[in-house]
Every structure is written in structure tokens, then in C-alpha cells.
N, C-alpha and C positions, 0 to 999 in steps of 0.2 A: 735845377731849382727854379721855382716859379718866378717870373720876372714882373708880372703886372700885379696890381693890388687885388684884382678879381681872382687871379690864379692863386695867389697866396691864401686868400680867404677860402677858396675851394679846397686847397690842400689841408688847411686847418679843419674844415668841416669833414673832409674825408677821414681824417684820423679819428675824430670823435665818432663818426658813423661806424667805422670799422670796429672800434671798441664796443659799441652798443651791439652790433651784430654778433661779435664774438661772445658776448655775455648771453645773448639770446640762444645761440647755438649750444653753448655750454648748458643752459637750462634744458634744452631739448635732450641732450645726451644724458643728463642726470635723470630726467623723467623716464627715458627708455631703460636705463640701468635699474631704476627702482622696480619697474615691471618685471624685468628679467630676474631680479633678486627674489621677488615674490613668487615667481614661477619656480625658481630653483628651490625655494623653501617648501613648496608642495601644497600650499594653502590656496585652493582655488578661489574661495570667497574673497580673501585678501587680495589676490592677484587681480580679480575682476574689479575690485574697488580702486586699486592703484591704476589699473588700465583706464578706467573711466576718467580719472583725473589727468592722466598723461595724454589722453586723446585730445583734450582741449588745448593743452600746451602745444602738441604737434600741429594741430589745425591753426592755432594762432600764429605760429612761426611760419607756416606755409602761406598763410594769408598775407603776411608781411613780405613775402618773397625772399626770405632768408634762405629757405631751402625750397626746392621745386615741389609742386603739389603732388607729382607722381611719387617722389621720394617719401613724402609724408604718408601717402596712401599705402605705399609698400611697407613702411614701418608698422602702421596700424594693422594692416592685414596679417603680417607675420606674427605680431604680438597676439592678436586675436586667435590665430591658428594655434599658437603654442598654448594659450589658455584653454582652448577647446580640447586640445589633445591630452589635457591633464586628467580627464575623467578616469 
């Protein structure tokens, strides 16, 4: 357990920051699932629209360094590839 006032405060802040990061990561996973569901439904136009919205979510979370930028790029690339293959 933290012994100093500063360490106690940092522990409290870490708990709050972790909760915020988990919520952001959950939002990312939801966005990816929405795109995959649209792809599975077979509607290319809808999938493209959902993909555009989810790209901003993915980029925003990568900019905040909640996930690595390469992981964000990999997700976007694979989703785009799956939409392109729907033709």
C-alpha cells in the first residue's frame, strides 16, 4: 500500500485512469464488432458506412495511446480488406 500522500493520490488517479481506458477499449471493440456484423450481413454499402465511423474511433483511441498505432492500422487494414472482398 502507498505510504506517502503523493503515492496515495497517484494510486487513486491510476484507478480512475484505468477505468477510463477500459471504457475506451470497450468502445473500440464495439466499433470493430459493428463493422464485422455489417460485413457478415452482406450489405457492402452499410459496411462501408459503418467502417468510416469506426475508423475515427480506432484512430482516436490510437492517438490517446490506449492501443498501439500499428495495432490500430492493422485493424483498419483488415476491415477494409474484408469490405473490399465483398464484391
